[in-house]
N, C-alpha and C positions, 0 to 999 in steps of 0.2 A: 163453175161452168159444167153444164150437163154433158154427158158423153156424146161426142159427135157434134157439139155445138161451139167448139173453139173457133175463133175468128181466123179465116184462111189468110195466109200471108204469102205473097208472091215474092220469092227471092231467087229461085232457080227452077227450071223445068224438071230437073231430075228429082227434086225433093218436094214433098207435100208438107207444109207447115200448118199447124193449128196453134194460134196464140191462146194460152189458157188463162191469161190475166189482162186481156186488152182493155177492160173497163176500169182498171185500177190506175188512178192518176198518181204520178210520182214514184212508180215502182223502181226498185233498185236491181231487180232481176227480171229476166224475160223467160218465163216457163213456156216451152214449146213441145208439142207432140209432133214428132217428125216421122214420116213414112217415106221409105226409099225403095223403089222397085229395082229388081235385079237388072243388070245391064251387062251385055257382053263386052262392052268397051273396057279394055284393060287399063286405059289411061285415066288417072284420077287428077283432079284439079284442086290445088290447095287454096286455102282461104286464110286470111289473118285479120284480126281486129283487136281492139283493146279489150281488157277484161279477162275473165276466167270462165270456164265451162264445166258443167257436170253432165255426163250422159249416163242414163240407166237403160239398158236394153230390155225391152218388153217382149219382142218377138223377133225371130230370125237371128242372123249373125252378120257381122261385118268386120272388115279390116279397117283399122283406124291408124292413120299415119299422123304423127305429131313430130315435127322437125325431122330428125334422122331415125326415129323409132317407129316401128310398125307393130301393132298388136292385134290379136283377134279378140273381138268382143262378142260374147254369146248371151243368150237369154239369161237374165238375172245378174249379169256382170255390170259393173259401173266403172267409170273413169272420170277423173277430175284433172284439168290441165289449164295451162296458161294460153289464152286465145291469141296472144301476140306471136306465138310460134306458128309457122305454116302447118295447117292441118287439113285433112281430107279423109273421106271414108268411101268404102266400096262394099256393096252387098256381097256376101258369100252364098253360093247356091242359087236355087231358083225360087226361093220364097222371099217376099218383101221383108225388109228390116223395119221395125218400129221401135223408136226410143224416145224417152223423155230427155229433153235437153234444157238445162237451166243455164242461161247465159247471164253472168254477172257483169254489169256495166262498169 
């Protein structure tokens, strides 16, 4: 997929998703380029689903809550976790956060 040409995916208004493998039939992972704008709202909403996830932060930084744990993820950091645990993120600062999310089904 050429830069900027990932298939847009509508999941939530706060997140912009680009699917980087939408044309591959039978894929076992979902590679997504995710951009999240800063938000003054301090409340974060958790999500759960089957599988596992890998996030690699490309730009900006964010708080990532996984179950009872919260960690700061900065440019160049990565995290791998069980998606069945409640998880959510919130951008830190006034710069958008951009990360590669690989979701294993």
